[in-house]
ROMITOR-468766 format. One record per atom (N, C-alpha, C, CB): residue number from 1; x, y, z; atom name; residue in three letters. Coordinates in nm, 3 decimals, padded with zeros to 5 digits. Glycine has a CB too. Example, Ala and Ser with C-alpha at 12.3 -4.5 7.8 and 13.67 -1.06 7.14 Angstrom:
(r 1 (01.319 -00.569 00.780) "N" "ALA")
(r 1 (01.230 -00.450 00.780) "CA" "ALA")
(r 1 (01.320 -00.330 00.780) "C" "ALA")
(r 1 (01.131 -00.447 00.905) "CB" "ALA")
(r 2 (01.285 -00.225 00.708) "N" "SER")
(r 2 (01.367 -00.106 00.714) "CA" "SER")
(r 2 (01.290 00.003 00.787) "C" "SER")
(r 2 (01.408 -00.060 00.572) "CB" "SER")
//
This chain:
(r 1 (03.835 -00.136 -01.937) "N" "MET")
(r 1 (03.869 -00.274 -01.909) "CA" "MET")
(r 1 (03.950 -00.285 -01.781) "C" "MET")
(r 1 (03.947 -00.334 -02.026) "CB" "MET")
(r 2 (04.047 -00.191 -01.762) "N" "LYS")
(r 2 (04.128 -00.194 -01.640) "CA" "LYS")
(r 2 (04.042 -00.179 -01.516) "C" "LYS")
(r 2 (04.234 -00.083 -01.644) "CB" "LYS")
(r 3 (03.940 -00.092 -01.523) "N" "SER")
(r 3 (03.857 -00.068 -01.406) "CA" "SER")
(r 3 (03.777 -00.193 -01.368) "C" "SER")
(r 3 (03.761 00.050 -01.432) "CB" "SER")
(r 4 (03.738 -00.274 -01.465) "N" "ILE")
(r 4 (03.666 -00.397 -01.437) "CA" "ILE")
(r 4 (03.758 -00.496 -01.364) "C" "ILE")
(r 4 (03.612 -00.460 -01.567) "CB" "ILE")
(r 5 (03.881 -00.509 -01.412) "N" "VAL")
(r 5 (03.978 -00.600 -01.350) "CA" "VAL")
(r 5 (04.007 -00.555 -01.207) "C" "VAL")
(r 5 (04.109 -00.606 -01.432) "CB" "VAL")
(r 6 (04.025 -00.424 -01.188) "N" "VAL")
(r 6 (04.051 -00.370 -01.054) "CA" "VAL")
(r 6 (03.931 -00.394 -00.964) "C" "VAL")
(r 6 (04.084 -00.219 -01.060) "CB" "VAL")
(r 7 (03.811 -00.373 -01.014) "N" "SER")
(r 7 (03.689 -00.395 -00.936) "CA" "SER")
(r 7 (03.676 -00.541 -00.893) "C" "SER")
(r 7 (03.566 -00.353 -01.017) "CB" "SER")
(r 8 (03.707 -00.632 -00.984) "N" "ILE")
(r 8 (03.701 -00.774 -00.951) "CA" "ILE")
(r 8 (03.803 -00.809 -00.844) "C" "ILE")
(r 8 (03.725 -00.860 -01.078) "CB" "ILE")
(r 9 (03.924 -00.755 -00.857) "N" "ALA")
(r 9 (04.029 -00.781 -00.759) "CA" "ALA")
(r 9 (03.990 -00.727 -00.621) "C" "ALA")
(r 9 (04.162 -00.718 -00.804) "CB" "ALA")
(r 10 (03.932 -00.609 -00.616) "N" "VAL")
(r 10 (03.889 -00.550 -00.489) "CA" "VAL")
(r 10 (03.777 -00.633 -00.428) "C" "VAL")
(r 10 (03.841 -00.403 -00.510) "CB" "VAL")
(r 11 (03.680 -00.674 -00.509) "N" "ALA")
(r 11 (03.570 -00.756 -00.460) "CA" "ALA")
(r 11 (03.621 -00.888 -00.404) "C" "ALA")
(r 11 (03.468 -00.781 -00.572) "CB" "ALA")
(r 12 (03.715 -00.950 -00.472) "N" "ALA")
(r 12 (03.772 -01.077 -00.424) "CA" "ALA")
(r 12 (03.843 -01.056 -00.292) "C" "ALA")
(r 12 (03.870 -01.135 -00.529) "CB" "ALA")
(r 13 (03.917 -00.946 -00.281) "N" "GLY")
(r 13 (03.986 -00.916 -00.155) "CA" "GLY")
(r 13 (03.890 -00.897 -00.040) "C" "GLY")
(r 13 (04.070 -00.793 -00.171) "CB" "GLY")
(r 14 (03.779 -00.829 -00.066) "N" "LEU")
(r 14 (03.678 -00.808 00.039) "CA" "LEU")
(r 14 (03.613 -00.940 00.080) "C" "LEU")
(r 14 (03.572 -00.709 -00.008) "CB" "LEU")
(r 15 (03.591 -01.029 -00.016) "N" "MET")
(r 15 (03.533 -01.159 00.016) "CA" "MET")
(r 15 (03.626 -01.240 00.104) "C" "MET")
(r 15 (03.501 -01.236 -00.111) "CB" "MET")
(r 16 (03.754 -01.238 00.075) "N" "VAL")
(r 16 (03.853 -01.310 00.156) "CA" "VAL")
(r 16 (03.859 -01.250 00.296) "C" "VAL")
(r 16 (03.993 -01.307 00.089) "CB" "VAL")
(r 17 (03.863 -01.118 00.305) "N" "ALA")
(r 17 (03.868 -01.051 00.435) "CA" "ALA")
(r 17 (03.743 -01.082 00.515) "C" "ALA")
(r 17 (03.884 -00.899 00.417) "CB" "ALA")
(r 18 (03.627 -01.082 00.450) "N" "GLY")
(r 18 (03.502 -01.114 00.520) "CA" "GLY")
(r 18 (03.502 -01.255 00.573) "C" "GLY")
(r 18 (03.384 -01.094 00.429) "CB" "GLY")
(r 19 (03.557 -01.350 00.497) "N" "SER")
(r 19 (03.564 -01.488 00.543) "CA" "SER")
(r 19 (03.655 -01.500 00.664) "C" "SER")
(r 19 (03.614 -01.579 00.431) "CB" "SER")
(r 20 (03.766 -01.429 00.663) "N" "ALA")
(r 20 (03.858 -01.434 00.777) "CA" "ALA")
(r 20 (03.793 -01.375 00.900) "C" "ALA")
(r 20 (03.989 -01.361 00.745) "CB" "ALA")
(r 21 (03.719 -01.266 00.885) "N" "MET")
(r 21 (03.655 -01.202 00.999) "CA" "MET")
(r 21 (03.542 -01.288 01.053) "C" "MET")
(r 21 (03.604 -01.065 00.962) "CB" "MET")
(r 22 (03.482 -01.372 00.972) "N" "ALA")
(r 22 (03.373 -01.458 01.017) "CA" "ALA")
(r 22 (03.423 -01.580 01.090) "C" "ALA")
(r 22 (03.288 -01.499 00.899) "CB" "ALA")
(r 23 (03.553 -01.597 01.100) "N" "GLY")
(r 23 (03.611 -01.715 01.164) "CA" "GLY")
(r 23 (03.612 -01.706 01.314) "C" "GLY")
(r 23 (03.749 -01.736 01.114) "CB" "GLY")
(r 24 (03.706 -01.774 01.371) "N" "GLU")
(r 24 (03.721 -01.788 01.515) "CA" "GLU")
(r 24 (03.729 -01.652 01.586) "C" "GLU")
(r 24 (03.844 -01.870 01.547) "CB" "GLU")
(r 25 (03.658 -01.638 01.698) "N" "PRO")
(r 25 (03.666 -01.512 01.773) "CA" "PRO")
(r 25 (03.809 -01.482 01.820) "C" "PRO")
(r 25 (03.573 -01.516 01.894) "CB" "PRO")
(r 26 (03.846 -01.357 01.819) "N" "ALA")
(r 26 (03.982 -01.317 01.859) "CA" "ALA")
(r 26 (04.012 -01.357 02.002) "C" "ALA")
(r 26 (04.000 -01.167 01.842) "CB" "ALA")
(r 27 (03.913 -01.357 02.087) "N" "ILE")
(r 27 (03.932 -01.390 02.229) "CA" "ILE")
(r 27 (03.978 -01.535 02.246) "C" "ILE")
(r 27 (03.802 -01.366 02.307) "CB" "ILE")
(r 28 (03.961 -01.617 02.142) "N" "ALA")
(r 28 (03.997 -01.759 02.149) "CA" "ALA")
(r 28 (04.148 -01.781 02.161) "C" "ALA")
(r 28 (03.945 -01.831 02.028) "CB" "ALA")
(r 29 (04.226 -01.677 02.139) "N" "LYS")
(r 29 (04.372 -01.691 02.142) "CA" "LYS")
(r 29 (04.419 -01.759 02.271) "C" "LYS")
(r 29 (04.439 -01.553 02.128) "CB" "LYS")
(r 30 (04.369 -01.716 02.384) "N" "GLY")
(r 30 (04.410 -01.775 02.511) "CA" "GLY")
(r 30 (04.357 -01.916 02.533) "C" "GLY")
(r 30 (04.364 -01.688 02.624) "CB" "GLY")
(r 31 (04.246 -01.949 02.468) "N" "CYS")
(r 31 (04.184 -02.080 02.483) "CA" "CYS")
(r 31 (04.270 -02.191 02.423) "C" "CYS")
(r 31 (04.046 -02.081 02.418) "CB" "CYS")
(r 32 (04.352 -02.151 02.325) "N" "LYS")
(r 32 (04.432 -02.249 02.252) "CA" "LYS")
(r 32 (04.540 -02.315 02.338) "C" "LYS")
(r 32 (04.496 -02.183 02.132) "CB" "LYS")
(r 33 (04.566 -02.261 02.455) "N" "ALA")
(r 33 (04.663 -02.324 02.544) "CA" "ALA")
(r 33 (04.612 -02.461 02.590) "C" "ALA")
(r 33 (04.692 -02.233 02.666) "CB" "ALA")
(r 34 (04.481 -02.475 02.600) "N" "CYS")
(r 34 (04.423 -02.600 02.650) "CA" "CYS")
(r 34 (04.331 -02.671 02.552) "C" "CYS")
(r 34 (04.348 -02.572 02.776) "CB" "CYS")
(r 35 (04.282 -02.601 02.451) "N" "HIS")
(r 35 (04.184 -02.659 02.359) "CA" "HIS")
(r 35 (04.231 -02.650 02.215) "C" "HIS")
(r 35 (04.050 -02.589 02.374) "CB" "HIS")
(r 36 (04.206 -02.758 02.141) "N" "ASN")
(r 36 (04.223 -02.752 01.997) "CA" "ASN")
(r 36 (04.097 -02.684 01.946) "C" "ASN")
(r 36 (04.244 -02.897 01.932) "CB" "ASN")
(r 37 (04.110 -02.568 01.889) "N" "THR")
(r 37 (03.994 -02.490 01.849) "CA" "THR")
(r 37 (03.945 -02.522 01.709) "C" "THR")
(r 37 (04.025 -02.345 01.858) "CB" "THR")
(r 38 (04.015 -02.611 01.638) "N" "ALA")
(r 38 (03.978 -02.640 01.499) "CA" "ALA")
(r 38 (03.944 -02.786 01.474) "C" "ALA")
(r 38 (04.090 -02.599 01.409) "CB" "ALA")
(r 39 (03.944 -02.870 01.579) "N" "SER")
(r 39 (03.913 -03.011 01.558) "CA" "SER")
(r 39 (03.860 -03.073 01.687) "C" "SER")
(r 39 (04.037 -03.087 01.507) "CB" "SER")
(r 40 (03.836 -03.204 01.681) "N" "GLU")
(r 40 (03.792 -03.278 01.799) "CA" "GLU")
(r 40 (03.909 -03.320 01.887) "C" "GLU")
(r 40 (03.714 -03.401 01.756) "CB" "GLU")
(r 41 (04.030 -03.305 01.838) "N" "ALA")
(r 41 (04.148 -03.355 01.909) "CA" "ALA")
(r 41 (04.162 -03.293 02.048) "C" "ALA")
(r 41 (04.274 -03.329 01.828) "CB" "ALA")
(r 42 (04.188 -03.376 02.145) "N" "LYS")
(r 42 (04.206 -03.333 02.283) "CA" "LYS")
(r 42 (04.345 -03.274 02.302) "C" "LYS")
(r 42 (04.185 -03.452 02.380) "CB" "LYS")
(r 43 (04.352 -03.167 02.377) "N" "LEU")
(r 43 (04.480 -03.116 02.428) "CA" "LEU")
(r 43 (04.473 -03.139 02.578) "C" "LEU")
(r 43 (04.506 -02.961 02.390) "CB" "LEU")
(r 44 (04.465 -03.034 02.655) "N" "VAL")
(r 44 (04.439 -03.049 02.799) "CA" "VAL")
(r 44 (04.290 -03.074 02.820) "C" "VAL")
(r 44 (04.486 -02.921 02.879) "CB" "VAL")
(r 45 (04.210 -03.003 02.741) "N" "GLY")
(r 45 (04.064 -03.019 02.742) "CA" "GLY")
(r 45 (04.018 -03.065 02.606) "C" "GLY")
(r 45 (03.994 -02.887 02.782) "CB" "GLY")
(r 46 (03.887 -03.082 02.590) "N" "PRO")
(r 46 (03.835 -03.135 02.463) "CA" "PRO")
(r 46 (03.850 -03.034 02.350) "C" "PRO")
(r 46 (03.688 -03.172 02.479) "CB" "PRO")
(r 47 (03.862 -03.086 02.228) "N" "GLY")
(r 47 (03.863 -03.001 02.110) "CA" "GLY")
(r 47 (03.726 -02.938 02.093) "C" "GLY")
(r 47 (03.903 -03.081 01.984) "CB" "GLY")
(r 48 (03.724 -02.817 02.042) "N" "TRP")
(r 48 (03.598 -02.745 02.031) "CA" "TRP")
(r 48 (03.499 -02.810 01.937) "C" "TRP")
(r 48 (03.624 -02.606 01.985) "CB" "TRP")
(r 49 (03.546 -02.881 01.835) "N" "VAL")
(r 49 (03.452 -02.950 01.745) "CA" "VAL")
(r 49 (03.378 -03.058 01.823) "C" "VAL")
(r 49 (03.526 -03.011 01.622) "CB" "VAL")
(r 50 (03.447 -03.127 01.913) "N" "ALA")
(r 50 (03.382 -03.228 01.998) "CA" "ALA")
(r 50 (03.277 -03.162 02.088) "C" "ALA")
(r 50 (03.487 -03.303 02.083) "CB" "ALA")
(r 51 (03.308 -03.045 02.141) "N" "VAL")
(r 51 (03.213 -02.974 02.225) "CA" "VAL")
(r 51 (03.091 -02.932 02.142) "C" "VAL")
(r 51 (03.279 -02.849 02.291) "CB" "VAL")
(r 52 (03.116 -02.880 02.021) "N" "GLY")
(r 52 (03.006 -02.842 01.933) "CA" "GLY")
(r 52 (02.916 -02.961 01.902) "C" "GLY")
(r 52 (03.060 -02.784 01.804) "CB" "GLY")
(r 53 (02.976 -03.076 01.877) "N" "LYS")
(r 53 (02.898 -03.197 01.848) "CA" "LYS")
(r 53 (02.817 -03.241 01.970) "C" "LYS")
(r 53 (02.991 -03.311 01.803) "CB" "LYS")
(r 54 (02.875 -03.225 02.090) "N" "LYS")
(r 54 (02.805 -03.263 02.213) "CA" "LYS")
(r 54 (02.674 -03.186 02.226) "C" "LYS")
(r 54 (02.894 -03.240 02.336) "CB" "LYS")
(r 55 (02.674 -03.060 02.185) "N" "TYR")
(r 55 (02.557 -02.975 02.200) "CA" "TYR")
(r 55 (02.475 -02.962 02.071) "C" "TYR")
(r 55 (02.600 -02.838 02.245) "CB" "TYR")
(r 56 (02.507 -03.040 01.969) "N" "ALA")
(r 56 (02.432 -03.037 01.843) "CA" "ALA")
(r 56 (02.286 -03.071 01.871) "C" "ALA")
(r 56 (02.493 -03.136 01.739) "CB" "ALA")
(r 57 (02.197 -02.993 01.817) "N" "GLY")
(r 57 (02.055 -03.018 01.836) "CA" "GLY")
(r 57 (01.997 -02.958 01.963) "C" "GLY")
(r 57 (02.031 -03.165 01.836) "CB" "GLY")
(r 58 (02.082 -02.905 02.050) "N" "ASP")
(r 58 (02.035 -02.841 02.173) "CA" "ASP")
(r 58 (02.014 -02.693 02.142) "C" "ASP")
(r 58 (02.138 -02.862 02.292) "CB" "ASP")
(r 59 (01.890 -02.649 02.138) "N" "LYS")
(r 59 (01.863 -02.510 02.100) "CA" "LYS")
(r 59 (01.923 -02.410 02.198) "C" "LYS")
(r 59 (01.713 -02.487 02.090) "CB" "LYS")
(r 60 (01.955 -02.453 02.318) "N" "ASP")
(r 60 (02.016 -02.364 02.418) "CA" "ASP")
(r 60 (02.164 -02.396 02.437) "C" "ASP")
(r 60 (01.941 -02.376 02.552) "CB" "ASP")
(r 61 (02.220 -02.474 02.344) "N" "GLY")
(r 61 (02.359 -02.518 02.355) "CA" "GLY")
(r 61 (02.459 -02.404 02.368) "C" "GLY")
(r 61 (02.395 -02.601 02.236) "CB" "GLY")
(r 62 (02.443 -02.301 02.288) "N" "ALA")
(r 62 (02.537 -02.188 02.292) "CA" "ALA")
(r 62 (02.537 -02.122 02.429) "C" "ALA")
(r 62 (02.503 -02.085 02.185) "CB" "ALA")
(r 63 (02.418 -02.105 02.489) "N" "ASN")
(r 63 (02.410 -02.045 02.623) "CA" "ASN")
(r 63 (02.469 -02.137 02.729) "C" "ASN")
(r 63 (02.266 -02.013 02.657) "CB" "ASN")
(r 64 (02.451 -02.267 02.715) "N" "LYS")
(r 64 (02.508 -02.363 02.810) "CA" "LYS")
(r 64 (02.660 -02.360 02.803) "C" "LYS")
(r 64 (02.456 -02.505 02.783) "CB" "LYS")
(r 65 (02.713 -02.356 02.682) "N" "ILE")
(r 65 (02.859 -02.348 02.665) "CA" "ILE")
(r 65 (02.912 -02.220 02.727) "C" "ILE")
(r 65 (02.898 -02.356 02.515) "CB" "ILE")
(r 66 (02.845 -02.108 02.702) "N" "ALA")
(r 66 (02.887 -01.980 02.758) "CA" "ALA")
(r 66 (02.885 -01.984 02.910) "C" "ALA")
(r 66 (02.797 -01.866 02.707) "CB" "ALA")
(r 67 (02.780 -02.041 02.967) "N" "ALA")
(r 67 (02.770 -02.051 03.114) "CA" "ALA")
(r 67 (02.881 -02.138 03.169) "C" "ALA")
(r 67 (02.632 -02.108 03.155) "CB" "ALA")
(r 68 (02.912 -02.247 03.100) "N" "ASN")
(r 68 (03.021 -02.335 03.143) "CA" "ASN")
(r 68 (03.156 -02.263 03.137) "C" "ASN")
(r 68 (03.025 -02.461 03.057) "CB" "ASN")
(r 69 (03.176 -02.183 03.034) "N" "ILE")
(r 69 (03.300 -02.107 03.022) "CA" "ILE")
(r 69 (03.314 -02.014 03.142) "C" "ILE")
(r 69 (03.304 -02.026 02.890) "CB" "ILE")
(r 70 (03.207 -01.945 03.176) "N" "MET")
(r 70 (03.212 -01.848 03.286) "CA" "MET")
(r 70 (03.232 -01.918 03.420) "C" "MET")
(r 70 (03.083 -01.765 03.289) "CB" "MET")
(r 71 (03.165 -02.031 03.443) "N" "ALA")
(r 71 (03.170 -02.098 03.573) "CA" "ALA")
(r 71 (03.292 -02.189 03.589) "C" "ALA")
(r 71 (03.045 -02.178 03.593) "CB" "ALA")
(r 72 (03.338 -02.247 03.479) "N" "GLY")
(r 72 (03.443 -02.348 03.487) "CA" "GLY")
(r 72 (03.384 -02.480 03.536) "C" "GLY")
(r 72 (03.557 -02.301 03.580) "CB" "GLY")
(r 73 (03.462 -02.587 03.528) "N" "GLY")
(r 73 (03.416 -02.717 03.575) "CA" "GLY")
(r 73 (03.471 -02.830 03.491) "C" "GLY")
(r 73 (03.265 -02.722 03.573) "CB" "GLY")
(r 74 (03.414 -02.949 03.513) "N" "LYS")
(r 74 (03.460 -03.070 03.442) "CA" "LYS")
(r 74 (03.369 -03.105 03.325) "C" "LYS")
(r 74 (03.468 -03.187 03.537) "CB" "LYS")
(r 75 (03.241 -03.082 03.338) "N" "PHE")
(r 75 (03.143 -03.099 03.230) "CA" "PHE")
(r 75 (03.133 -03.241 03.177) "C" "PHE")
(r 75 (03.177 -03.007 03.118) "CB" "PHE")
(r 76 (03.173 -03.341 03.254) "N" "GLY")
(r 76 (03.160 -03.479 03.212) "CA" "GLY")
(r 76 (03.259 -03.526 03.107) "C" "GLY")
(r 76 (03.026 -03.501 03.163) "CB" "GLY")
(r 77 (03.369 -03.454 03.088) "N" "TRP")
(r 77 (03.465 -03.491 02.984) "CA" "TRP")
(r 77 (03.576 -03.582 03.035) "C" "TRP")
(r 77 (03.526 -03.367 02.925) "CB" "TRP")
(r 78 (03.585 -03.605 03.162) "N" "ASN")
(r 78 (03.692 -03.687 03.220) "CA" "ASN")
(r 78 (03.831 -03.631 03.192) "C" "ASN")
(r 78 (03.683 -03.828 03.166) "CB" "ASN")
(r 79 (03.839 -03.499 03.190) "N" "PHE")
(r 79 (03.966 -03.428 03.180) "CA" "PHE")
(r 79 (03.982 -03.352 03.310) "C" "PHE")
(r 79 (03.972 -03.332 03.055) "CB" "PHE")
(r 80 (04.084 -03.273 03.319) "N" "GLY")
(r 80 (04.100 -03.187 03.436) "CA" "GLY")
(r 80 (03.988 -03.084 03.442) "C" "GLY")
(r 80 (04.236 -03.117 03.435) "CB" "GLY")
(r 81 (03.985 -03.007 03.548) "N" "GLN")
(r 81 (03.882 -02.906 03.564) "CA" "GLN")
(r 81 (03.923 -02.775 03.499) "C" "GLN")
(r 81 (03.852 -02.884 03.712) "CB" "GLN")
(r 82 (03.835 -02.720 03.416) "N" "MET")
(r 82 (03.861 -02.591 03.353) "CA" "MET")
(r 82 (03.835 -02.482 03.457) "C" "MET")
(r 82 (03.772 -02.570 03.226) "CB" "MET")
(r 83 (03.927 -02.387 03.471) "N" "PRO")
(r 83 (03.902 -02.277 03.565) "CA" "PRO")
(r 83 (03.792 -02.184 03.512) "C" "PRO")
(r 83 (04.031 -02.198 03.592) "CB" "PRO")
(r 84 (03.729 -02.114 03.603) "N" "ALA")
(r 84 (03.628 -02.015 03.562) "CA" "ALA")
(r 84 (03.691 -01.918 03.463) "C" "ALA")
(r 84 (03.571 -01.938 03.686) "CB" "ALA")
(r 85 (03.612 -01.882 03.364) "N" "LYS")
(r 85 (03.655 -01.792 03.257) "CA" "LYS")
(r 85 (03.778 -01.845 03.184) "C" "LYS")
(r 85 (03.685 -01.653 03.314) "CB" "LYS")
(r 86 (03.797 -01.976 03.188) "N" "GLY")
(r 86 (03.912 -02.036 03.121) "CA" "GLY")
(r 86 (04.044 -01.986 03.178) "C" "GLY")
(r 86 (03.907 -02.008 02.973) "CB" "GLY")
(r 87 (04.039 -01.933 03.300) "N" "GLY")
(r 87 (04.160 -01.880 03.362) "CA" "GLY")
(r 87 (04.192 -01.737 03.318) "C" "GLY")
(r 87 (04.276 -01.969 03.330) "CB" "GLY")
(r 88 (04.105 -01.677 03.238) "N" "ASN")
(r 88 (04.126 -01.541 03.188) "CA" "ASN")
(r 88 (04.033 -01.446 03.263) "C" "ASN")
(r 88 (04.101 -01.533 03.033) "CB" "ASN")
(r 89 (04.085 -01.381 03.366) "N" "GLY")
(r 89 (04.005 -01.292 03.447) "CA" "GLY")
(r 89 (03.943 -01.176 03.371) "C" "GLY")
(r 89 (04.087 -01.239 03.556) "CB" "GLY")
(r 90 (03.995 -01.146 03.253) "N" "LYS")
(r 90 (03.941 -01.035 03.172) "CA" "LYS")
(r 90 (03.828 -01.078 03.080) "C" "LYS")
(r 90 (04.053 -00.973 03.090) "CB" "LYS")
(r 91 (03.801 -01.208 03.074) "N" "LEU")
(r 91 (03.695 -01.258 02.987) "CA" "LEU")
(r 91 (03.560 -01.207 03.037) "C" "LEU")
(r 91 (03.696 -01.414 02.981) "CB" "LEU")
(r 92 (03.485 -01.146 02.949) "N" "THR")
(r 92 (03.354 -01.091 02.986) "CA" "THR")
(r 92 (03.243 -01.190 02.950) "C" "THR")
(r 92 (03.330 -00.956 02.916) "CB" "THR")
(r 93 (03.125 -01.163 03.001) "N" "GLU")
(r 93 (03.009 -01.244 02.967) "CA" "GLU")
(r 93 (02.983 -01.237 02.816) "C" "GLU")
(r 93 (02.884 -01.198 03.046) "CB" "GLU")
(r 94 (03.002 -01.118 02.757) "N" "ALA")
(r 94 (02.983 -01.104 02.612) "CA" "ALA")
(r 94 (03.084 -01.189 02.536) "C" "ALA")
(r 94 (02.997 -00.955 02.569) "CB" "ALA")
(r 95 (03.209 -01.194 02.584) "N" "ASP")
(r 95 (03.310 -01.280 02.522) "CA" "ASP")
(r 95 (03.267 -01.426 02.529) "C" "ASP")
(r 95 (03.448 -01.261 02.590) "CB" "ASP")
(r 96 (03.220 -01.468 02.646) "N" "ALA")
(r 96 (03.178 -01.607 02.665) "CA" "ALA")
(r 96 (03.060 -01.641 02.573) "C" "ALA")
(r 96 (03.139 -01.633 02.812) "CB" "ALA")
(r 97 (02.968 -01.547 02.556) "N" "LYS")
(r 97 (02.854 -01.572 02.467) "CA" "LYS")
(r 97 (02.900 -01.583 02.322) "C" "LYS")
(r 97 (02.750 -01.459 02.480) "CB" "LYS")
(r 98 (02.997 -01.500 02.283) "N" "GLU")
(r 98 (03.052 -01.508 02.148) "CA" "GLU")
(r 98 (03.120 -01.643 02.127) "C" "GLU")
(r 98 (03.151 -01.392 02.122) "CB" "GLU")
(r 99 (03.200 -01.684 02.224) "N" "LEU")
(r 99 (03.266 -01.815 02.215) "CA" "LEU")
(r 99 (03.165 -01.929 02.214) "C" "LEU")
(r 99 (03.365 -01.833 02.331) "CB" "LEU")
(r 100 (03.064 -01.921 02.301) "N" "GLY")
(r 100 (02.962 -02.024 02.308) "CA" "GLY")
(r 100 (02.889 -02.041 02.175) "C" "GLY")
(r 100 (02.862 -01.992 02.416) "CB" "GLY")
(r 101 (02.854 -01.929 02.113) "N" "ALA")
(r 101 (02.785 -01.935 01.983) "CA" "ALA")
(r 101 (02.877 -01.994 01.877) "C" "ALA")
(r 101 (02.737 -01.794 01.941) "CB" "ALA")
(r 102 (03.002 -01.955 01.879) "N" "TYR")
(r 102 (03.097 -02.007 01.780) "CA" "TYR")
(r 102 (03.117 -02.157 01.798) "C" "TYR")
(r 102 (03.233 -01.934 01.791) "CB" "TYR")
(r 103 (03.141 -02.200 01.921) "N" "ILE")
(r 103 (03.167 -02.342 01.948) "CA" "ILE")
(r 103 (03.043 -02.425 01.917) "C" "ILE")
(r 103 (03.208 -02.362 02.096) "CB" "ILE")
(r 104 (02.924 -02.377 01.953) "N" "ALA")
(r 104 (02.800 -02.453 01.927) "CA" "ALA")
(r 104 (02.779 -02.471 01.777) "C" "ALA")
(r 104 (02.677 -02.380 01.989) "CB" "ALA")
(r 105 (02.834 -02.382 01.696) "N" "GLY")
(r 105 (02.819 -02.393 01.551) "CA" "GLY")
(r 105 (02.917 -02.490 01.486) "C" "GLY")
(r 105 (02.836 -02.259 01.489) "CB" "GLY")
(r 106 (03.012 -02.542 01.563) "N" "LEU")
(r 106 (03.112 -02.635 01.508) "CA" "LEU")
(r 106 (03.054 -02.776 01.512) "C" "LEU")
(r 106 (03.246 -02.629 01.587) "CB" "LEU")
(r 107 (03.072 -02.847 01.403) "N" "LYS")
(r 107 (03.020 -02.985 01.397) "CA" "LYS")
(r 107 (03.120 -03.072 01.325) "C" "LYS")
(r 107 (02.881 -02.992 01.326) "CB" "LYS")
//
């Protein structure tokens, strides 16, 4: 009986850990200086949920977001201009693609 309870507790712990790992990319830490990463609310730039909604239905939305992250710009939001790579010189193309896919999935 004890082994069943322990097995259930371990399984629950793994499910919680898996959910946390499936969340926001770790590279997003620096993005939070200018973007609300969990809602539509504007900070310096648009909230990521608003960006995800803007690209909803666009099958190439994730790639467009990634390209915008790498290039920087205004993107029609009427906010200030985002610097290339979000101002993070260490941001890689793979990081931008991960962020683009994550943001495009927000609705």
